[in-house]
SERO-4910 file (N, C-alpha, C, O; in steps of 0.05 Angstrom, whole numbers):
BEGIN
 pado doro    nc1    nc2    nc3   cac1   cac2   cac3    cc1    cc2    cc3    oc1    oc2    oc3
  Met    A   2155   2299   2027   2163   2277   2045   2159   2250   2031   2176   2233   2032
  Arg    A   2136   2247   2018   2130   2222   2004   2151   2217   1982   2159   2194   1978
  Ile    A   2159   2238   1967   2179   2235   1946   2205   2226   1958   2219   2209   1946
  Val    A   2213   2238   1980   2238   2230   1993   2238   2201   2002   2257   2187   1998
  Leu    A   2215   2192   2013   2213   2164   2021   2214   2145   1998   2227   2124   1999
  Ala    A   2201   2153   1976   2201   2137   1952   2229   2134   1941   2238   2113   1932
  Leu    A   2244   2156   1941   2272   2156   1931   2289   2138   1949   2305   2122   1939
  Ala    A   2285   2141   1975   2301   2124   1994   2295   2095   1989   2314   2078   1990
  Thr    A   2270   2088   1985   2263   2061   1981   2276   2050   1955   2286   2028   1955
  Ser    A   2275   2066   1934   2286   2057   1908   2316   2053   1911   2327   2034   1899
  Leu    A   2329   2070   1926   2358   2067   1929   2365   2042   1945   2384   2028   1938
  Ile    A   2350   2036   1965   2355   2012   1981   2350   1987   1965   2366   1969   1965
  Phe    A   2327   1986   1951   2319   1962   1937   2334   1958   1911   2335   1936   1901
  Ser    A   2346   1979   1900   2361   1976   1875   2385   1957   1880   2393   1943   1861
  Gly    A   2395   1956   1904   2418   1939   1910   2410   1909   1911   2427   1892   1907
  Phe    A   2384   1903   1916   2377   1875   1918   2380   1860   1892   2384   1836   1892
  Ala    A   2379   1874   1870   2381   1861   1844   2409   1851   1838   2413   1836   1820
  Ala    A   2429   1861   1854   2456   1854   1848   2472   1847   1873   2496   1853   1875
  Ala    A   2459   1834   1893   2472   1826   1917   2492   1804   1911   2488   1787   1894
  Ala    A   2514   1804   1926   2535   1784   1921   2527   1757   1933   2538   1736   1924
  Ser    A   2510   1756   1953   2503   1731   1966   2476   1734   1980   2465   1756   1983
  Val    A   2465   1711   1989   2441   1712   2005   2446   1728   2031   2428   1742   2040
  Glu    A   2470   1725   2042   2477   1740   2066   2475   1770   2062   2466   1784   2080
  Asp    A   2482   1779   2039   2480   1808   2033   2450   1816   2033   2443   1837   2044
  Asp    A   2433   1800   2021   2405   1805   2022   2394   1806   2050   2380   1825   2058
  Val    A   2402   1787   2066   2392   1785   2094   2401   1810   2109   2385   1822   2124
  Gln    A   2426   1818   2106   2436   1842   2121   2421   1867   2113   2417   1884   2129
  Arg    A   2415   1870   2087   2401   1894   2078   2372   1895   2090   2363   1916   2098
  Tyr    A   2359   1872   2090   2333   1871   2102   2334   1876   2132   2316   1889   2143
  Ile    A   2354   1865   2145   2357   1870   2174   2360   1900   2179   2348   1911   2198
  Gln    A   2375   1913   2162   2378   1942   2164   2352   1957   2161   2346   1975   2176
  Ile    A   2336   1948   2142   2310   1961   2137   2291   1957   2161   2280   1976   2171
  Phe    A   2288   1932   2170   2269   1927   2191   2279   1935   2219   2263   1935   2238
  Ser    A   2304   1942   2221   2315   1953   2246   2312   1983   2246   2317   1996   2266
  Gly    A   2304   1995   2224   2302   2024   2221   2274   2034   2219   2255   2023   2230
  Glu    A   2271   2056   2204   2246   2070   2202   2224   2053   2190   2228   2039   2171
  Lys    A   2201   2054   2203   2178   2038   2195   2167   2046   2167   2152   2030   2155
  Asn    A   2173   2069   2158   2162   2079   2132   2171   2061   2109   2158   2061   2088
  Leu    A   2193   2047   2112   2203   2030   2091   2194   2001   2093   2199   1985   2075
  His    A   2180   1994   2115   2175   1966   2120   2154   1954   2101   2157   1931   2093
  Asn    A   2134   1969   2093   2114   1958   2075   2125   1949   2049   2120   1926   2040
  Asp    A   2141   1966   2036   2153   1959   2010   2171   1935   2013   2172   1917   1996
  Ala    A   2187   1934   2035   2205   1911   2039   2189   1885   2043   2196   1865   2032
  Ala    A   2169   1887   2060   2153   1863   2066   2139   1852   2041   2135   1828   2038
  Asp    A   2132   1870   2023   2118   1861   1998   2136   1845   1980   2126   1833   1961
  Thr    A   2162   1845   1985   2180   1829   1968   2186   1801   1978   2198   1785   1964
  Phe    A   2178   1795   2003   2185   1770   2015   2174   1746   2000   2185   1724   2002
  Ser    A   2152   1749   1986   2140   1726   1972   2157   1716   1949   2152   1694   1940
  Trp    A   2176   1731   1941   2193   1722   1919   2223   1725   1923   2239   1721   1905
  Met    A   2232   1731   1948   2260   1734   1954   2273   1708   1962   2298   1705   1959
  Gly    A   2258   1689   1974   2269   1664   1982   2285   1665   2008   2303   1649   2012
  Leu    A   2279   1684   2026   2294   1687   2051   2280   1673   2074   2255   1673   2076
  Ser    A   2296   1660   2091   2285   1646   2114   2301   1652   2140   2295   1640   2161
  Asp    A   2321   1668   2138   2340   1672   2160   2325   1683   2185   2312   1704   2184
  Thr    A   2328   1669   2207   2314   1677   2232   2325   1703   2244   2311   1716   2260
  Arg    A   2350   1710   2237   2360   1736   2247   2343   1759   2237   2338   1778   2251
  Leu    A   2334   1756   2212   2316   1776   2200   2288   1774   2211   2276   1793   2220
  Phe    A   2276   1750   2210   2248   1747   2217   2243   1748   2247   2220   1753   2255
  Asp    A   2263   1745   2263   2260   1751   2292   2254   1781   2296   2239   1788   2314
  Ile    A   2267   1797   2279   2262   1826   2281   2233   1832   2272   2219   1848   2285
  Val    A   2225   1820   2251   2197   1824   2241   2177   1815   2262   2158   1828   2267
  Glu    A   2183   1792   2274   2165   1781   2295   2163   1801   2319   2142   1806   2329
  Arg    A   2186   1812   2327   2186   1831   2349   2170   1856   2342   2155   1866   2359
  Arg    A   2173   1866   2318   2158   1889   2309   2128   1883   2310   2112   1899   2319
  Leu    A   2121   1859   2301   2093   1851   2301   2081   1851   2330   2060   1863   2334
  Leu    A   2095   1838   2348   2084   1836   2375   2084   1863   2389   2067   1868   2406
  Glu    A   2103   1880   2383   2104   1907   2395   2082   1925   2385   2071   1942   2401
  Asp    A   2075   1923   2360   2058   1943   2347   2029   1934   2342   2012   1951   2336
  Ala    A   2023   1909   2345   1997   1899   2337   1974   1913   2351   1955   1922   2338
  Asp    A   1975   1914   2377   1952   1926   2392   1950   1956   2387   1928   1966   2384
  Ala    A   1972   1970   2387   1972   1999   2385   1964   2008   2357   1958   2032   2353
  Ser    A   1964   1990   2337   1959   1998   2309   1931   1992   2300   1924   1998   2277
  Arg    A   1914   1982   2317   1887   1973   2309   1870   1996   2298   1854   1992   2280
  Asp    A   1873   2020   2309   1855   2042   2302   1864   2060   2280   1852   2079   2273
  Asn    A   1887   2052   2268   1899   2068   2246   1902   2049   2222   1917   2030   2224
  Arg    A   1888   2055   2201   1888   2036   2178   1915   2031   2167   1923   2009   2161
  Asn    A   1931   2052   2163   1958   2049   2152   1976   2033   2170   1991   2016   2161
  Glu    A   1974   2038   2196   1990   2023   2215   1981   1994   2216   1998   1976   2219
  Arg    A   1955   1990   2215   1944   1963   2216   1954   1947   2191   1959   1923   2193
  Asn    A   1955   1960   2168   1964   1947   2144   1993   1939   2146   2002   1918   2136
  Arg    A   2009   1956   2159   2037   1950   2163   2040   1925   2181   2056   1907   2175
  Val    A   2025   1924   2202   2026   1901   2220   2016   1876   2206   2028   1854   2210
  Ala    A   1996   1879   2189   1986   1856   2173   2009   1845   2155   2011   1820   2152
  Arg    A   2025   1862   2145   2047   1854   2128   2068   1838   2145   2081   1820   2135
  Tyr    A   2072   1846   2170   2090   1831   2187   2080   1802   2190   2095   1783   2189
  Ile    A   2054   1799   2194   2042   1772   2196   2047   1756   2171   2057   1733   2173
  Arg    A   2041   1767   2148   2046   1753   2123   2075   1747   2119   2082   1726   2109
  Ser    A   2093   1765   2128   2121   1761   2125   2131   1736   2140   2147   1721   2130
  Leu    A   2120   1732   2164   2127   1708   2179   2119   1682   2164   2133   1662   2166
  Gly    A   2097   1683   2150   2089   1661   2133   2109   1656   2111   2116   1634   2104
  Phe    A   2117   1678   2098   2136   1676   2076   2164   1666   2085   2180   1657   2069
  Ser    A   2170   1668   2111   2196   1659   2121   2199   1629   2118   2221   1619   2116
  Gly    A   2176   1615   2119   2177   1586   2118   2187   1573   2144   2191   1549   2145
  Gln    A   2191   1589   2164   2201   1579   2190   2178   1572   2209   2163   1589   2217
  Thr    A   2177   1546   2216   2155   1537   2233   2156   1549   2261   2137   1548   2276
  Lys    A   2179   1559   2269   2182   1571   2296   2163   1595   2300   2156   1602   2322
  Tyr    A   2154   1607   2278   2136   1630   2280   2106   1622   2279   2089   1639   2281
  Glu    A   2101   1597   2277   2073   1588   2276   2057   1596   2301   2034   1605   2298
  Pro    A   2068   1592   2325   2053   1600   2349   2046   1630   2349   2025   1638   2358
  Thr    A   2065   1646   2340   2060   1675   2339   2038   1682   2319   2020   1698   2325
  Ile    A   2039   1670   2296   2018   1674   2276   1991   1666   2286   1971   1680   2283
  Lys    A   1990   1643   2300   1965   1633   2310   1952   1651   2331   1928   1650   2335
  Lys    A   1968   1668   2344   1957   1687   2363   1937   1706   2350   1920   1717   2364
  Phe    A   1938   1709   2324   1921   1728   2310   1898   1715   2296   1882   1729   2283
  Leu    A   1895   1689   2299   1871   1676   2288   1847   1685   2304   1848   1686   2329
  Gly    A   1826   1691   2290   1802   1700   2304   1802   1729   2311   1782   1740   2321
  Asp    A   1824   1742   2306   1827   1771   2312   1813   1786   2290   1818   1782   2266
  Val    A   1795   1804   2297   1779   1819   2277   1797   1833   2257   1790   1833   2233
  Gly    A   1818   1846   2266   1835   1861   2247   1855   1845   2232   1864   1853   2210
  Tyr    A   1863   1822   2242   1886   1808   2231   1880   1779   2223   1898   1765   2213
  Asn    A   1856   1769   2228   1851   1740   2224   1857   1731   2196   1871   1710   2193
  Arg    A   1848   1745   2175   1852   1735   2148   1882   1735   2140   1890   1718   2124
  Phe    A   1897   1752   2152   1926   1753   2146   1940   1729   2160   1959   1717   2149
  Ala    A   1931   1723   2184   1942   1700   2198   1935   1674   2184   1952   1656   2182
  Gln    A   1910   1672   2174   1903   1648   2159   1920   1645   2134   1929   1623   2128
  Ala    A   1924   1667   2120   1941   1665   2096   1970   1658   2102   1982   1642   2088
  Ala    A   1980   1669   2124   2008   1664   2132   2011   1634   2140   2031   1622   2133
  Leu    A   1992   1623   2154   1993   1595   2161   1992   1577   2136   2005   1556   2136
  Gln    A   1977   1585   2116   1976   1570   2091   2002   1573   2076   2011   1553   2064
  Asp    A   2015   1596   2077   2040   1600   2063   2063   1585   2076   2082   1576   2062
  Leu    A   2062   1582   2102   2086   1573   2117   2097   1547   2107   2121   1546   2101
  Pro    A   2082   1525   2104   2094   1500   2094   2103   1502   2065   2123   1489   2057
  Asp    A   2089   1518   2049   2098   1522   2021   2125   1535   2020   2143   1526   2006
  Tyr    A   2128   1557   2034   2154   1571   2033   2176   1557   2048   2200   1562   2043
  Asn    A   2169   1539   2065   2190   1521   2077   2203   1505   2055   2227   1500   2057
  Lys    A   2188   1497   2035   2198   1481   2012   2210   1500   1991   2231   1494   1979
  Trp    A   2197   1523   1987   2204   1540   1964   2228   1557   1968   2243   1562   1949
  Asn    A   2232   1568   1992   2253   1588   1995   2281   1577   1987   2296   1592   1975
  Pro    A   2288   1552   1994   2314   1542   1985   2316   1541   1955   2338   1544   1944
  Ile    A   2294   1535   1942   2294   1534   1912   2297   1562   1900   2314   1566   1883
  Ile    A   2281   1581   1910   2282   1608   1900   2309   1621   1903   2319   1634   1884
  Ser    A   2322   1617   1926   2347   1630   1932   2372   1614   1925   2394   1622   1932
  Asn    A   2369   1591   1911   2391   1574   1904   2409   1587   1883   2403   1588   1860
  Arg    A   2431   1597   1893   2449   1613   1875   2467   1595   1858   2481   1605   1840
  Ser    A   2467   1569   1863   2483   1551   1846   2472   1550   1817   2486   1543   1799
  Ser    A   2446   1557   1814   2434   1557   1788   2432   1585   1776   2422   1588   1754
  Phe    A   2442   1605   1790   2441   1633   1780   2460   1636   1756   2482   1626   1756
  Asp    A   2451   1650   1736   2467   1657   1712   2476   1686   1716   2459   1704   1718
  Pro    A   2502   1691   1717   2512   1718   1721   2504   1738   1700   2508   1762   1704
  Lys    A   2494   1729   1677   2486   1747   1656   2460   1762   1664   2453   1782   1652
  Phe    A   2446   1751   1683   2420   1762   1691   2420   1773   1719   2437   1764   1736
  Ser    A   2401   1790   1725   2399   1801   1752   2391   1779   1772   2380   1758   1763
  Asp    A   2395   1784   1797   2386   1765   1818   2356   1761   1816   2347   1739   1820
  Asn    A   2341   1783   1811   2312   1780   1810   2304   1762   1788   2286   1745   1792
  Val    A   2316   1764   1764   2309   1747   1742   2317   1718   1748   2302   1700   1742
  Asn    A   2340   1714   1761   2348   1687   1768   2330   1674   1788   2325   1650   1787
  Arg    A   2319   1690   1807   2300   1679   1826   2275   1669   1812   2265   1647   1818
  Val    A   2265   1686   1794   2240   1678   1780   2246   1653   1762   2229   1636   1760
  Ala    A   2270   1652   1750   2277   1629   1734   2277   1604   1751   2268   1583   1743
  Asn    A   2288   1606   1776   2287   1583   1794   2259   1574   1800   2254   1550   1801
  Met    A   2241   1593   1803   2213   1586   1808   2201   1571   1784   2188   1550   1787
  Leu    A   2206   1581   1760   2194   1570   1736   2206   1543   1729   2193   1526   1718
  Arg    A   2231   1538   1736   2244   1513   1731   2235   1491   1750   2239   1467   1744
  Ser    A   2224   1498   1772   2216   1478   1793   2194   1460   1782   2181   1466   1763
  Asp    A   2191   1437   1796   2170   1419   1789   2144   1424   1804   2124   1410   1800
  Asp    A   2144   1444   1821   2121   1451   1837   2103   1470   1823   2111   1493   1818
  Leu    A   2079   1462   1816   2061   1479   1800   2054   1505   1815   2051   1526   1803
  Leu    A   2051   1503   1841   2044   1527   1856   2067   1547   1858   2062   1571   1857
  Leu    A   2091   1537   1859   2114   1555   1858   2117   1567   1830   2125   1590   1827
  Gln    A   2111   1551   1809   2111   1562   1782   2091   1585   1780   2096   1604   1765
  Arg    A   2069   1583   1794   2049   1605   1793   2061   1630   1805   2056   1652   1794
  Val    A   2076   1628   1827   2089   1652   1838   2107   1664   1817   2108   1689   1814
  Gly    A   2122   1648   1803   2140   1658   1782   2125   1670   1759   2133   1691   1749
  Ala    A   2103   1658   1751   2087   1669   1729   2076   1697   1737   2074   1715   1720
  Lys    A   2068   1700   1762   2057   1725   1771   2079   1747   1771   2074   1770   1765
  Arg    A   2104   1739   1777   2126   1758   1776   2131   1767   1747   2136   1791   1743
  Val    A   2128   1749   1728   2131   1757   1700   2108   1775   1692   2113   1796   1679
  Tyr    A   2084   1769   1700   2061   1785   1693   2063   1813   1704   2058   1832   1690
  Phe    A   2071   1816   1729   2071   1842   1742   2097   1857   1739   2097   1881   1743
  Asp    A   2119   1844   1731   2144   1857   1732   2164   1850   1710   2170   1867   1693
  Ser    A   2172   1825   1708   2195   1817   1691   2186   1805   1665   2172   1785   1665
  Lys    A   2194   1817   1643   2187   1807   1616   2212   1798   1602   2214   1799   1577
  Asp    A   2233   1790   1617   2258   1782   1604   2254   1757   1586   2238   1740   1592
  Asp    A   2269   1756   1565   2266   1735   1545   2269   1707   1558   2254   1689   1551
  Ile    A   2289   1704   1575   2294   1678   1587   2270   1669   1603   2264   1645   1603
  Leu    A   2257   1687   1617   2233   1680   1633   2210   1673   1615   2194   1654   1621
  Leu    A   2206   1687   1593   2185   1681   1575   2189   1654   1562   2169   1639   1558
  Glu    A   2213   1647   1556   2219   1621   1544   2213   1599   1564   2203   1578   1557
  Leu    A   2221   1603   1589   2215   1583   1610   2185   1580   1614   2175   1558   1618
  Leu    A   2171   1603   1614   2142   1602   1616   2129   1586   1593   2112   1569   1598
  Ala    A   2138   1591   1569   2128   1577   1546   2133   1547   1548   2116   1531   1542
  Gln    A   2156   1540   1558   2163   1512   1561   2145   1499   1581   2135   1477   1577
  Lys    A   2140   1512   1604   2123   1501   1624   2094   1500   1615   2080   1480   1619
  Leu    A   2084   1521   1602   2057   1521   1592   2053   1498   1572   2032   1485   1573
  Arg    A   2072   1495   1554   2070   1474   1534   2068   1446   1547   2054   1428   1537
  Gly    A   2083   1443   1569   2083   1417   1582   2060   1413   1602   2054   1390   1610
  Asn    A   2047   1434   1609   2026   1432   1630   1997   1433   1621   1980   1422   1634
  Tyr    A   1992   1447   1598   1964   1453   1592   1947   1429   1587   1923   1430   1591
  Ala    A   1959   1407   1578   1944   1383   1571   1943   1363   1595   1932   1341   1592
  Arg    A   1954   1370   1617   1954   1352   1640   1925   1346   1648   1907   1362   1646
  Thr    A   1921   1321   1657   1895   1312   1666   1890   1314   1696   1869   1306   1706
  Asp    A   1910   1325   1710   1908   1327   1739   1903   1356   1748   1910   1364   1771
  Leu    A   1890   1372   1731   1886   1400   1737   1857   1405   1747   1846   1427   1745
  Asp    A   1845   1383   1758   1817   1386   1768   1817   1404   1794   1796   1415   1800
  Asp    A   1839   1405   1808   1841   1422   1831   1844   1451   1821   1861   1457   1804
  Arg    A   1828   1470   1833   1828   1497   1823   1856   1511   1825   1864   1526   1807
  Glu    A   1870   1505   1847   1896   1518   1851   1916   1509   1829   1931   1525   1819
  Arg    A   1914   1484   1822   1933   1473   1802   1926   1484   1774   1943   1492   1759
  Ser    A   1900   1485   1768   1892   1496   1742   1898   1526   1741   1905   1537   1720
  Asp    A   1895   1540   1764   1901   1568   1766   1931   1574   1760   1937   1594   1748
  Ser    A   1948   1555   1768   1977   1558   1763   1982   1559   1733   1998   1575   1723
  Val    A   1970   1540   1719   1974   1539   1690   1960   1562   1676   1970   1573   1656
  Ala    A   1937   1571   1686   1923   1594   1675   1941   1619   1678   1942   1635   1659
  Trp    A   1955   1622   1700   1973   1645   1703   1996   1644   1684   2006   1664   1675
  Gln    A   2005   1620   1677   2026   1617   1657   2017   1628   1630   2032   1642   1617
  Ala    A   1992   1622   1623   1982   1632   1597   1978   1662   1599   1985   1677   1580
  Lys    A   1967   1672   1621   1962   1700   1625   1989   1716   1624   1990   1737   1611
  Ala    A   2009   1706   1638   2035   1720   1639   2048   1720   1612   2060   1740   1603
  Leu    A   2047   1697   1598   2060   1695   1571   2046   1714   1552   2059   1728   1536
  Gly    A   2020   1715   1554   2005   1734   1536   2012   1763   1542   2013   1779   1523
  Ser    A   2017   1769   1567   2022   1797   1574   2048   1808   1563   2053   1832   1563
  Ser    A   2065   1790   1552   2090   1798   1539   2084   1812   1512   2100   1828   1503
  Lys    A   2060   1806   1501   2052   1817   1474   2072   1809   1452   2073   1822   1431
  Asn    A   2086   1787   1457   2105   1777   1437   2091   1758   1418   2080   1738   1426
  Glu    A   2092   1765   1392   2078   1750   1372   2087   1721   1370   2072   1704   1361
  Lys    A   2111   1715   1379   2121   1688   1376   2106   1668   1393   2108   1644   1389
  Tyr    A   2090   1678   1413   2076   1660   1431   2046   1657   1423   2031   1644   1437
  Val    A   2038   1670   1402   2010   1669   1394   2002   1640   1387   1980   1631   1396
  Ala    A   2018   1626   1372   2011   1598   1364   2007   1580   1389   1989   1564   1389
  Leu    A   2025   1584   1409   2022   1568   1433   1997   1574   1448   1982   1557   1458
  Leu    A   1991   1600   1450   1966   1608   1464   1941   1599   1450   1922   1591   1462
  Arg    A   1942   1599   1423   1919   1588   1408   1916   1558   1414   1894   1548   1418
  Glu    A   1938   1544   1414   1938   1515   1419   1926   1510   1447   1910   1491   1450
  Val    A   1934   1526   1467   1924   1522   1494   1894   1528   1495   1879   1513   1507
  Ala    A   1886   1550   1482   1858   1557   1481   1840   1536   1468   1817   1533   1476
  Glu    A   1851   1522   1449   1836   1502   1434   1837   1474   1446   1819   1458   1443
  Lys    A   1859   1468   1460   1863   1440   1468   1867   1435   1498   1867   1412   1507
  Ala    A   1869   1456   1514   1873   1451   1543   1850   1436   1555   1827   1439   1546
  Val    A   1856   1419   1574   1835   1403   1587   1819   1419   1607   1794   1416   1608
  Ala    A   1832   1435   1624   1818   1450   1645   1805   1475   1633   1818   1491   1619
  Arg    A   1780   1479   1638   1765   1502   1628   1777   1528   1637   1778   1547   1622
  His    A   1787   1529   1662   1799   1553   1673   1824   1562   1656   1828   1585   1651
  Val    A   1839   1542   1647   1863   1548   1630   1854   1558   1603   1865   1577   1592
  Val    A   1834   1545   1591   1823   1554   1565   1814   1583   1567   1819   1599   1549
  Thr    A   1800   1589   1588   1789   1616   1591   1811   1637   1591   1810   1658   1578
  His    A   1832   1632   1607   1854   1652   1609   1871   1654   1583   1880   1676   1576
  Ala    A   1874   1632   1569   1889   1633   1544   1872   1648   1524   1883   1664   1508
  Thr    A   1847   1644   1523   1829   1658   1505   1828   1688   1511   1829   1704   1492
  Glu    A   1827   1694   1536   1826   1722   1544   1853   1736   1538   1853   1759   1530
  Ala    A   1875   1722   1541   1901   1733   1535   1903   1739   1505   1914   1760   1497
  Leu    A   1894   1721   1488   1894   1726   1459   1878   1751   1452   1886   1767   1435
  Ala    A   1855   1753   1464   1837   1776   1458   1849   1802   1469   1849   1822   1455
  Lys    A   1859   1802   1493   1868   1826   1506   1894   1837   1494   1896   1861   1490
  Tyr    A   1913   1819   1489   1939   1828   1482   1945   1827   1452   1964   1840   1442
  Tyr    A   1929   1811   1437   1934   1808   1408   1909   1814   1391   1911   1814   1366
  Gly    A   1887   1820   1404   1863   1826   1389   1852   1802   1374   1838   1806   1354
  Ile    A   1858   1778   1383   1850   1754   1369   1827   1741   1384   1829   1735   1408
  Arg    A   1805   1738   1370   1781   1725   1382   1782   1696   1373   1775   1688   1351
  Asn    A   1792   1679   1392   1795   1651   1385   1768   1637   1385   1752   1640   1403
  Arg    A   1762   1622   1364   1737   1608   1362   1740   1578   1367   1721   1563   1366
***
């Protein structure tokens, strides 16, 4: 049964990489969340980088949340699914869902997810139009690569971090690595990285670039390890050199 579900999921999500429009993406997600719950976790896990905000979709997610929250408390797997609904509403960027998310603040089973969703909400309100902007898509690349490229091209360091994480965990396409290198080169010497989240964004750029194991980026990583202003960035560049290239930077 698990193999069948995995196959079904792969078939459904394989189409997301080549959707003709944002509307196509929305309709496919509507189909998923209107159907069997077994597919909902995998679908919800993609919302952080899909750039979707359509209320036709997230109204369904909200309804699922309100219907299932209480009945799912005593089952870990079901509770995790409901937690993903909460996070999904944050990723929608739609402020209309804020009252629903707030209902779960202080809730023993769901509080931390509600807190994270409320923190995500204003960010994704800004980010989703950038992520899903198809006017900047290059038809030579998949939709997923184009979305990450949109993140990395943005001027928002925190959105760049989302893109860097996508490269680290999934996409090692040359265009993305070059964008990462460009951003890292321009960011590592910044003097405004005293905030941990901002320095963490640049640290992830070094970490993601190093994970490519591409020798062409060794010189840049050495430069970052030796000259970066923020200690957090130095640490991650140094660790990337050691882990992926066997280089102990002194």
